[in-house]
matplotlib code that plots the C-alpha trace (Angstrom):
import matplotlib.pyplot as plt

x = [-9.4, -7.0, -8.5, -5.3, -3.2, 0.4, 1.4, -0.6, 1.0, 4.5, 3.9, 2.5, 5.5, 7.7, 5.7, 5.3, 8.7, 7.5, 5.6, 4.6, 4.7, 2.4, 1.0, -1.1, -3.8, -6.3, -8.5, -9.8, -6.3, -5.3, -8.0, -6.8, -3.2, -4.5, -6.5, -3.6, -1.2, -3.8, -4.4, -0.6, -0.5, 0.5, -1.3, 0.3, 0.3, 2.1, 0.3, 3.0, 1.0, 3.1, 0.5, -1.9, -5.2, -3.5, -5.7, -8.8, -7.3, -6.3, -9.7, -11.3, -8.6, -8.9, -12.7, -12.2, -9.7, -11.9, -14.9, -13.4, -10.0, -10.3, -7.0, -5.4, -3.5, -3.3, -0.7, 0.6, 4.1, 6.0, 4.4, 6.4, 4.4, 2.0, -1.0, -0.8, -0.3, -3.4, -5.4, -4.5, -5.1, -8.6, -9.0, -8.0, -4.2, -2.9, 0.7, 2.6, 5.9, 8.1, 11.2, 13.0, 12.8, 10.0, 9.2, 5.9, 4.7, 5.9, 3.7, 0.5, 0.9, 1.8, -1.3, -3.5, -1.3, -0.6, 2.7, 5.1, 8.3, 10.7, 13.4, 16.7, 20.2, 22.4, 22.7, 21.9, 18.7, 17.8, 18.4, 16.3, 13.4, 13.5, 13.5, 10.3, 8.7, 9.4, 9.0, 10.4, 13.0, 12.8, 16.4, 16.2, 17.4, 18.4, 20.6, 22.9, 23.6, 23.2, 23.0, 26.4, 25.0, 22.2, 24.6, 26.9, 24.2, 22.6, 25.9, 25.6, 21.8, 20.3, 16.9, 16.7, 14.1, 14.9, 12.9, 15.1, 13.3, 14.9, 17.5, 15.4, 14.5, 12.8, 16.2, 17.2, 20.8, 19.5, 16.9, 19.3, 21.8, 19.2, 17.7, 21.1, 22.0, 19.0, 16.3, 12.8, 11.1, 11.7, 9.8, 9.4, 8.0, 8.7, 10.9, 7.7, 4.9, 6.6, 5.5, 5.3, 2.9, 0.7, 0.9, -0.1, -2.5, -0.8, -2.5, -2.2, 1.5, 1.7, -0.1, 2.3, 5.3, 4.1, 3.5, 6.9, 8.6, 6.9, 7.8, 11.4, 11.6, 10.1, 12.7, 15.6, 14.5, 14.8]
y = [-7.1, -7.6, -8.3, -9.8, -12.7, -12.1, -14.4, -12.2, -9.1, -10.5, -11.6, -8.3, -6.5, -8.8, -8.5, -4.7, -3.9, -0.7, 0.4, 4.1, 5.7, 8.6, 10.6, 13.7, 14.7, 15.7, 12.7, 14.0, 14.8, 11.3, 9.8, 11.7, 10.4, 6.9, 7.2, 8.6, 5.9, 3.3, 4.7, 4.6, 0.9, 0.8, -1.9, -1.2, 1.8, 2.3, 4.9, 6.3, 7.0, 9.8, 12.5, 13.1, 11.1, 9.4, 6.3, 8.4, 9.3, 5.7, 4.4, 6.5, 5.7, 2.0, 2.1, 4.1, 1.6, -1.4, 0.3, 2.1, 0.6, -3.2, -4.9, -2.0, -3.3, -0.8, -1.1, 1.1, 2.2, 4.0, 1.6, 1.4, -0.9, -3.9, -1.9, 0.5, -2.5, -4.2, -1.0, -0.5, -4.1, -3.8, -0.9, -3.1, -2.8, -5.6, -5.2, -3.4, -1.7, -0.7, 1.6, -1.0, -4.7, -5.1, -8.7, -7.6, -6.5, -9.7, -11.7, -9.7, -9.7, -13.4, -14.2, -12.6, -13.8, -10.3, -9.5, -7.3, -5.7, -4.5, -1.9, -3.7, -2.4, -5.4, -9.0, -10.0, -8.1, -9.5, -13.1, -12.5, -11.0, -14.1, -16.4, -14.6, -15.3, -12.1, -12.4, -9.1, -7.1, -3.3, -1.9, 1.4, 4.0, 2.7, 5.8, 4.8, 1.4, 1.5, -1.3, -2.6, -3.8, -5.7, -7.3, -8.4, -10.0, -11.7, -13.6, -15.8, -15.4, -15.5, -16.3, -12.9, -10.5, -6.8, -3.6, -0.5, 2.6, 6.0, 6.9, 5.5, 7.7, 7.5, 8.0, 5.2, 4.9, 4.8, 2.1, 0.1, 0.0, -1.4, -4.0, -5.1, -5.7, -8.0, -6.1, -7.6, -4.1, -0.6, 1.8, 5.3, 8.3, 12.0, 11.2, 9.9, 11.7, 15.1, 18.1, 19.9, 17.4, 17.7, 21.5, 21.8, 18.8, 17.4, 14.0, 13.5, 14.1, 11.7, 9.0, 9.4, 9.2, 6.1, 4.4, 5.4, 4.2, 0.8, 0.5, 1.4, -1.2, -3.8, -3.1, -3.2, -6.7, -8.2]
z = [13.2, 10.4, 7.0, 5.5, 6.8, 7.7, 4.8, 2.4, 3.8, 3.5, -0.1, -1.1, 0.4, -1.6, -4.8, -4.9, -3.3, -1.6, 1.4, 1.4, 4.9, 5.8, 8.7, 8.8, 11.4, 8.6, 7.9, 4.6, 3.4, 4.4, 2.3, -0.7, -0.1, 0.2, -3.0, -4.9, -3.7, -4.6, -8.0, -8.5, -7.9, -4.2, -2.2, 1.2, 3.4, 6.7, 8.8, 11.1, 14.2, 15.7, 16.5, 19.3, 18.8, 15.8, 16.5, 15.6, 12.2, 11.5, 12.4, 9.7, 7.1, 7.9, 7.3, 4.1, 2.7, 3.5, 1.9, -1.1, -1.9, -2.3, -1.7, 0.1, 3.1, 5.9, 8.6, 11.4, 12.2, 15.1, 17.6, 20.8, 23.1, 23.1, 24.3, 21.3, 18.9, 20.3, 19.9, 16.3, 15.5, 16.8, 14.3, 11.4, 11.2, 9.1, 10.1, 12.9, 12.4, 15.3, 15.6, 17.8, 18.7, 21.3, 22.4, 24.0, 20.6, 19.0, 21.4, 20.9, 17.1, 16.9, 19.0, 16.3, 13.4, 12.4, 10.6, 12.7, 11.5, 14.2, 13.7, 14.0, 13.8, 14.5, 13.5, 17.0, 17.0, 13.6, 14.8, 17.9, 15.8, 13.5, 16.5, 17.6, 14.2, 12.3, 8.5, 7.4, 9.3, 9.3, 9.0, 10.8, 10.2, 6.8, 6.1, 9.0, 7.7, 3.9, 1.3, 2.3, 5.7, 3.9, 1.5, 4.4, 6.5, 3.4, 3.0, 6.1, 6.3, 2.8, 4.4, 6.1, 4.5, 5.0, 4.6, 5.0, 6.1, 6.2, 3.6, 0.8, -2.1, -5.5, -7.2, -9.4, -8.1, -4.5, -5.2, -7.3, -4.4, -2.0, -4.4, -5.6, -2.0, -1.7, 0.2, 0.0, -0.1, 0.9, 3.2, 1.8, 3.5, 2.8, -0.2, -1.8, 0.0, 0.4, 2.4, -0.9, -2.3, 0.8, 0.8, -2.9, -2.7, -5.8, -5.7, -9.4, -9.1, -6.2, -8.0, -10.9, -8.6, -7.0, -10.3, -11.6, -8.5, -8.6, -12.3, -11.5, -8.7, -11.0, -13.7, -11.2, -10.1, -13.6]

ax = plt.figure().add_subplot(projection="3d")
ax.plot(x, y, z, "-o")
ax.set_aspect("equal")
plt.show()
């Protein structure tokens, strides 16, 4: 079951401004990545469950985070149906992220008071997600829409909280564009946890990159 309430998860997303995304079938490598992100100041991690038997990997990473990384909020992304969402919530997922708006997932997450963030690409989808109780919308793929889309919808709907994923990098100009547009946080995958980092097992470098990115986001919000 979830360790953190959906309110706590939403507040942490807002406070830190970044959700790292990661998937790898190697459990031990996953632990190293988690530790590096944690040491860099990240307090959220979206495990993108895209591989065969991904639930087995997440189960071990979830146990590791609970035991070794106090305050680390583990969630799961790339969830496409309610059954998968229920399975991962039983393994300790504190939030569920989906590539599209799925009302069946909204129902099972709301029943357990677990935060869910659906991938939306139109104002109609965003409105429906909010009607279903969504706290933070995932704009996906972010590269398709850009900061201009966020700024446009924040005009008539200043209450809408947005997390773009895809098209977000550690580059200052890129992050400034998103946060100036009014995003609540950003989801960042391979631009932060790159294949090169994983290949070279450069966990010290990853920790530094996470720290620098969080500091940059903090400065951009002032």
